[in-house]
C-alpha positions as CSV (number, residue, x, y, z in Angstrom):
1,M,14.0,0.3,13.5
2,K,10.7,-1.8,13.5
3,S,8.9,0.5,11.3
4,L,11.7,-0.2,8.3
5,R,9.6,-0.1,5.2
6,E,12.7,0.4,2.2
7,L,16.2,-1.4,2.5
8,E,18.4,0.1,0.0
9,L,22.2,-3.0,0.0
10,E,22.9,-2.2,-4.0
11,L,26.5,-2.9,-4.3
12,C,27.5,-4.2,-0.6
13,N,29.6,-6.6,-1.7
14,K,30.4,-8.1,1.5
15,I,27.2,-9.1,2.5
16,T,26.6,-12.7,2.4
17,D,23.5,-15.2,2.4
18,M,23.4,-15.2,6.7
19,G,23.5,-11.1,6.8
20,I,20.4,-11.0,4.2
21,Q,18.9,-14.2,6.2
22,S,19.2,-11.9,9.4
23,I,17.7,-9.2,7.4
24,A,14.9,-11.2,6.2
25,R,13.9,-12.8,9.3
26,N,14.2,-9.8,11.7
27,R,12.9,-7.5,9.9
28,G,11.1,-8.8,6.7
29,S,7.7,-8.5,7.8
30,S,7.8,-5.2,7.8
31,L,9.7,-4.5,4.6
32,L,8.0,-3.2,1.2
33,T,11.0,-2.1,-1.0
34,L,14.3,-4.4,-1.2
35,N,16.9,-3.5,-3.9
36,L,19.4,-6.5,-3.3
37,G,21.2,-5.2,-6.6
38,D,24.6,-6.5,-7.8
39,L,25.1,-9.0,-4.7
40,R,27.9,-11.3,-5.7
41,Q,28.2,-13.1,-2.7
42,M,24.4,-13.8,-2.8
43,S,23.1,-17.2,-3.5
44,N,19.4,-18.8,-4.0
45,I,19.1,-19.3,-0.4
46,S,18.6,-15.9,0.5
47,I,16.0,-15.8,-2.2
48,Q,14.4,-18.5,-0.8
49,I,14.8,-17.1,2.8
50,I,13.4,-13.9,1.6
51,A,10.1,-15.4,0.2
52,D,9.1,-17.0,3.5
53,H,9.7,-13.8,6.0
54,C,9.2,-10.5,3.7
55,V,5.4,-11.4,3.0
56,D,4.1,-7.7,1.9
57,L,7.1,-6.7,-0.4
58,Q,6.1,-4.4,-2.9
59,S,9.2,-4.1,-4.7
60,V,12.3,-6.1,-4.6
61,S,15.7,-5.9,-7.4
62,I,17.8,-8.9,-7.6
63,A,19.5,-7.1,-11.4
64,G,23.1,-8.2,-11.4
65,S,23.1,-11.2,-8.8
66,M,24.5,-13.8,-11.3
67,Q,23.8,-16.6,-8.7
68,V,20.0,-16.1,-9.0
69,M,17.7,-18.8,-11.2
70,D,14.9,-19.4,-12.6
71,L,13.2,-21.2,-9.4
72,D,14.5,-18.1,-7.4
73,V,12.1,-15.7,-9.7
74,E,9.0,-18.2,-9.2
75,D,9.7,-17.5,-5.3
76,L,10.0,-13.8,-5.4
77,C,7.0,-13.9,-7.6
78,K,4.5,-15.6,-4.9
79,R,5.4,-12.3,-2.8
80,V,6.2,-9.0,-4.5
81,S,2.7,-7.3,-6.1
82,D,4.4,-4.0,-7.7
83,D,8.1,-4.3,-9.0
84,L,10.2,-6.6,-10.0
85,S,13.7,-5.7,-11.0
86,R,16.1,-9.0,-12.5
87,S,18.1,-7.9,-14.7
88,S,21.5,-8.9,-16.3
89,S,21.4,-12.5,-14.9
90,R,22.8,-14.8,-17.5
91,R,21.2,-17.2,-15.9
92,L,17.6,-16.8,-16.3
93,T,15.8,-17.9,-19.2
94,D,12.0,-18.4,-20.2
95,G,11.2,-20.2,-17.2
96,S,11.6,-17.1,-15.1
97,V,9.5,-15.1,-17.8
98,K,6.8,-18.0,-17.0
99,A,6.6,-17.0,-13.3
100,V,5.7,-13.4,-13.7
101,S,3.1,-14.8,-16.5
102,Q,2.1,-16.9,-13.6
103,L,2.0,-13.8,-10.7
104,L,0.0,-11.1,-14.0
105,R,-2.3,-14.2,-14.4
106,K,-3.2,-14.2,-11.0
107,Q,-3.3,-10.4,-9.7
108,H,-5.4,-10.3,-13.3
109,R,-8.0,-12.7,-11.7
110,A,-7.5,-11.4,-8.4
111,A,-8.5,-7.9,-9.7
112,L,-5.6,-7.0,-7.5
113,S,-5.6,-2.7,-6.6
114,A,-1.9,-2.4,-7.6
115,P,-0.6,-5.3,-9.9
116,L,2.9,-5.6,-11.1
117,R,3.5,-2.4,-12.9
118,E,7.2,-2.4,-13.2
119,L,9.6,-5.3,-15.2
120,D,12.9,-5.0,-15.6
121,M,14.7,-7.9,-18.0
122,G,17.2,-6.0,-19.3
123,G,20.1,-8.1,-20.0
124,C,18.8,-11.4,-19.6
125,S,20.1,-12.6,-22.6
126,R,18.6,-16.2,-22.5
127,L,14.9,-15.2,-22.7
128,S,13.5,-16.7,-26.0
129,E,11.4,-13.8,-29.0
130,D,8.4,-16.6,-28.1
131,A,8.3,-16.6,-24.0
132,V,8.4,-12.0,-24.1
133,A,5.6,-12.6,-27.0
134,N,3.7,-14.2,-24.8
135,L,4.4,-12.2,-21.8
136,L,3.7,-9.1,-23.0
137,P,-0.2,-9.8,-23.6
138,L,-0.7,-10.0,-19.3
139,C,1.6,-6.5,-18.9
140,S,-1.2,-3.9,-19.2
141,S,-0.6,-2.8,-15.9
142,L,2.9,-2.8,-16.8
143,T,4.3,1.3,-16.5
144,R,8.3,0.4,-17.0
145,L,9.3,-2.7,-19.1
146,D,12.8,-3.1,-19.2
147,L,14.3,-5.7,-22.1
148,R,17.9,-4.2,-22.9
149,G,20.3,-6.4,-23.7
150,C,17.9,-8.8,-24.7
151,T,19.7,-10.7,-27.5
152,S,17.5,-13.1,-28.8
153,L,14.8,-10.1,-28.9
154,T,14.3,-8.9,-32.6
155,H,11.9,-6.5,-34.9
156,R,9.4,-9.3,-34.9
157,T,8.6,-9.0,-31.0
158,K,5.4,-6.7,-30.7
159,V,6.0,-4.3,-27.9
């Protein structure tokens, strides 16, 4: 399994930080896609380990992982180049949007050939309309943007 490029662990509810850390340390250098959606026992420790060891990640999902916070999204933004899914976490705030904005600015300055194309912020009810409005002008490369359940958005949010 040295050539493992994609790993889907969504809804594997018995996987803990120890399991994720083992995967990141042993397989992280080859992983391009990692789905950790709805892992209820995963904490920010796992996110930090992933950011340190999964150096070529293009796509990561932490959707529904309720323990994930803004700092964790910042760590992931240092690695993820294409698709960041972090929906349904009520703990995420404008700090996460700021981290994504910084990622998009960095990609734009570097003229990356594979900029962030998909962003899922659905269910992140603590995101402000201003933060989303500041993010959207940076999203010219996005082909998919999920804002479902972002309850602070109004008709004034220009998408």
